C-alpha positions as CSV (number, residue, x, y, z in Angstrom):
1,X,25.0,115.3,132.3
2,X,27.0,116.4,128.7
3,X,30.4,117.6,129.3
4,X,31.0,121.2,129.1
5,X,32.9,121.2,126.1
6,X,31.0,119.0,124.0
7,X,28.4,120.7,122.4
8,X,26.4,117.9,121.0
9,X,27.1,113.8,120.2
10,X,27.5,111.8,117.0
11,X,24.6,110.0,117.8
12,X,22.3,112.9,118.7
13,X,23.0,114.1,114.8
14,X,22.5,110.6,113.6
15,X,19.1,111.1,115.4
16,X,17.9,114.3,113.7
17,X,19.6,113.6,110.3
18,X,17.1,113.2,107.1
19,X,14.8,116.6,108.6
20,X,14.2,119.5,107.1
21,X,15.3,122.2,109.1
22,X,12.7,123.0,111.4
23,X,12.6,119.9,112.9
24,X,16.1,119.7,113.6
25,X,15.6,123.0,115.5
26,X,13.0,121.6,117.5
27,X,14.6,118.3,117.9
28,X,17.5,120.3,119.7
29,X,15.3,122.8,121.3
30,X,13.7,119.7,122.6
31,X,16.7,117.8,123.9
32,X,17.5,121.3,125.7
33,X,20.8,121.4,123.8
34,X,20.2,125.5,123.0
35,X,19.1,126.4,126.2
36,X,21.8,124.3,127.8
37,X,24.8,125.8,126.0
38,X,23.3,129.0,124.5
39,X,25.6,128.9,121.4
40,X,23.3,127.9,118.9
41,X,26.1,129.1,116.1
42,X,28.4,126.8,117.5
43,X,26.4,124.0,117.6
44,X,24.8,124.4,114.0
45,X,28.2,124.8,112.6
46,X,28.9,121.4,114.2
47,X,26.0,119.8,113.0
48,X,26.1,121.6,109.5
49,X,30.2,120.0,109.4
50,X,28.7,116.8,110.1
51,X,26.6,116.8,107.4
52,X,29.3,117.8,105.0
53,X,31.6,115.8,106.2
54,X,29.3,112.7,105.5
55,X,27.8,113.8,102.3
56,X,31.8,114.0,100.6
57,X,32.1,110.7,101.8
58,X,29.2,109.0,100.5
59,X,30.3,111.3,97.4
60,X,33.5,109.6,97.0
61,X,32.1,106.5,97.2
62,X,29.8,107.1,94.1
63,X,32.4,108.3,92.4
64,X,34.7,105.3,92.8
65,X,31.6,102.9,92.0
66,X,31.0,104.9,88.7
67,X,35.1,104.6,87.9
68,X,35.6,101.4,86.8
69,X,31.9,101.6,84.7
70,X,33.1,104.8,82.7
71,X,36.1,103.4,81.9
72,X,34.2,99.7,80.5
73,X,31.6,102.3,78.8
74,X,34.5,104.7,76.8
75,X,36.3,100.9,76.2
76,X,33.3,99.5,74.4
77,X,33.1,102.8,72.2
78,X,36.6,103.0,71.0
79,X,36.0,99.5,70.8
80,X,33.4,99.5,68.4
81,X,35.3,102.4,66.5
82,X,38.2,100.2,65.9
83,X,35.9,97.2,64.4
84,X,33.6,99.2,62.4
85,X,37.3,100.3,60.7
86,X,38.3,97.3,60.4
87,X,35.4,96.5,58.6
88,X,35.0,98.9,56.2
89,X,39.1,98.7,55.6
90,X,38.5,94.8,54.5
91,X,35.3,95.2,52.7
92,X,37.0,97.0,50.4
93,X,38.9,94.7,49.1
94,X,35.6,92.1,48.6
95,X,34.4,94.8,45.9
96,X,34.2,93.1,42.2
97,X,36.2,95.0,39.3
């Protein structure tokens, strides 16, 4: 039996994750959540907010992984420019007059 205030549990959200909208609604109907609560809007808002929080967490992780790589690439570009300028400056003195 479900608690009166609990529309859907985290485990149930994880179970229906990764499927299209029609399958989500069918899954919720099969579990009897829609008929039991009679509040489809609240249920879908909770599922949506859970998915949104998971997506935000995933994006933060990806950004945290990408930042060091971007810094490394920028350092390599700046280093290449510095070396190219130094080579140009030092090669000017090698020109015979």
